[in-house]
N, C-alpha and C positions, 0 to 999 in steps of 0.2 A: 152888220148883221145878215145873217144869210136868212133868205125868205123861201118857202116852198109851201105847196099845198098840204093841207092837215094831213093827209093819208099818207103821201110821199113823207113828209116829216115823220111821221110814225113808223112806216116801214125802214126809214136808216136808223132810226133809233133803235127798234127792234136787232137790226142787223148787227148794231154795233155791240149792243149787249150780247148776242150771242157770239160773235167774234171774241169778246173779250172773256167770255166763258170758256170757250175753246181754247184760247193761247194760255190760260193759266188757271187750272182748277183749283178752288179755294180751299184752304184748311179747314177742318172741323171747328166749329163754334169753339170748343175748350182748348184749342191752340191757335187761336185767331190770331196773336199776337206775333207769330213767328214769319218773319222774313222769307223770301225769296230768295235763296243761296245759289241754286244751281237749275238750269232749265236748257235741254237739248232736244231740237225736233229733227236733228242730223240733215237739216238742209245745208248746211255749210259744206259737208262733204269733207269734214276733219273730225277724225277721233283722237285728237291730241289730250281731249281731258278723260279718257278712259284707257285703264289699266286690265286687260284682259289675262287671266291664267295662262292662255295660250291664244297668242295672236291668229294663229293659222285658223282658229275654229270661228273667228268671228269677221264679219265682213260688210260693209253698207251695201245695200241692195235698192234698185230702183222700181217703183211700183207706180207705174203711170207719171204723174207729176209729183210724187212723194218719194221720198227715200228715207229708209228704215234701217236700224241696227239689226243684223240678223247672226245668229248663232246656228252655223250650218253643220256642225257635226253631232252625233248623239253622246259621243264620249270623246272628250277632248285630250289633249296629251298634257295631262296634270294629275297627279296623283295626290289625291289629299292625305295629310298625316294621320287621321283617323277618318272613318265611315262617315262621309256628307257628299255633298254635291260636287261632281266632277268640273260642271262649267261654271264659270264665274267671269264676271267682268266689273269692275269698280271703279267709281268716279274717283279721280286724282285728287289729291290734296284738301279732302273735305272730311273733316271728323266733327261728328255731331254729338250732341247729347239728346235732348227733344228735338223730333223730327216728324215731319209727313214726306213718304215717297208718294208720287203719284206717277201713274204710268199706262199706257196703254200697250197691250200686248196680246200676241197672236200666236197660237200652237200651230207649228206646222208640218209637223206628224203625229199620226193617230196611233198610239202605242198601246191602246186599251185602258185597264183600270188605272195603271200609273202615269197617265200621259200626264205631264206636268211642265209648269214653268216655277221658278223660283226667285224670290226678293230678298237679298240680304242686308241687315243692318245692325248696329253695334260689331262691325266686324274690325277687331283687335289684330289677328293675325289668321292664318289659314287653319287652325285649330283653336281659335276662340272668338265665337260668333254667334248670332242669332241668325236664324231664316225662317221664311215661311215657304211650304211646299202646297204649290196650288196643283193638287191632284184630282184626277177625274173621280175617282173612288176613295173612301176614308179607310184606313185602317191605322195602326200604331206606328207605321212609316210612311204614310200618303196624308196630304192634306190636312195638315196640322203645322203649328209653331213649334218651332226646333231651337234647342240649344245645343251647341257644338263647344266644350269645356275641357279641351284637351283629353276628350274621350268619343267614341261613336256618339251621333246625334241623338238627344233625348229630347221626346215631345214633352212640350209645358203646356199645351193648349188645355183650356178648361171649358171651352166650348169649339165647335165645329161643326160642318154642316155634313151632308151624306156626300160630297163630294163638288168640286170645281165643276160647273156645267159649260166645258169646253164644247165650241164649236169650230168650224175652219175660218171664222171670221174674227175680229178684232173684239176684245174686251177690256175693261177699265178695272185696274187693281191700285188699291192704296195701302200703305202701311202708317199706321200712327202708333209713335211712342213716347209715351211720357215718363221720364228718368225718375221725378220722385215717389210717384207712386208703384212704378214699375209695370204700369199697364200697358200692354200692346193691344191694339186691335188692326184686324185686317178685313178690308171690304172688297167685293169681287162684284163687278157690274152695280149693284144696291149701294150705293154711296150714304143711305141713312141707317143701315142695319150691319153692324159687323157680323162677317161670316164665321170669323174666328176671335177668340180673345185669349189673352193671358195674361199672368202677372209674374214677373221676374225682375229682381235687380242685379243680377250679377253682372253685368255690363252695363256702365253707365256713360258710356261714348265710345265711337266706334266710326267706320265706314260705312257707305252704302253702295250696295252694286244689283246686278240684275244677272239671270242666267237660268239654269236647269239642272235636274240632279243627273239626267241621262237622257233628254230628248233635245228638241229642236225648237226654233221659235223667232219672231220677230219682235221688236222693241220700238216704242215711238213716243214723243212727246213726254219725256222725264222731266218731271217737276219734283224739285226739291226743297220744303221749307224747313227752317231749323235754327238751331242755336250752335253756330261753330265753338268748338273747345279745342284747347291745345291739348295734344296727346301727351299724357304724363309721361317722364322721363324713368327709365329703370333706374 
């Protein structure tokens, strides 16, 4: 048995609890049964589990002792089949139904009202997917949940905020997707109250990714909880 002074033991226990919280954010209670199926803090220096639509637009960058995944151009060399985000990087070999996507992210270019980063889910191909646009100011094309269904992106959010409160620092975002109910919840910094909600059952499976419509940013501590499913055969 390890013996230590009471105050020292308490400090050790608190530190361990904090490290556990930082290393793997827990999914919300409604989806507590989902296993952790992917985690990347980019400290390995490898990007072999990521598939960007333009590899030249993405790279690992070092910030002190930390390493992050950086989107380094505003508009990458990728033209989507229909009006939708230009900058995308998807996790390889991971197709999910129910899921929680948890990520730290930092906008690195202030472009005004439409300053944004995006998170992708239910991604079946380049013209069939969901994404959330985390934009500074809200309108029909910004700071909403969207569906891309072989047509230009369409807003499906039923509730959102006045805008994502971007600063030049790091933020915490989360996507929660429940296939049976069609429910989608988006969280930004406040992980108790959704910033956006939607209900849609069009896509019941798909891939997961990160990116931006036409801005730049850094991503770190990506965690995905979910239920892997087989991609249906055509």
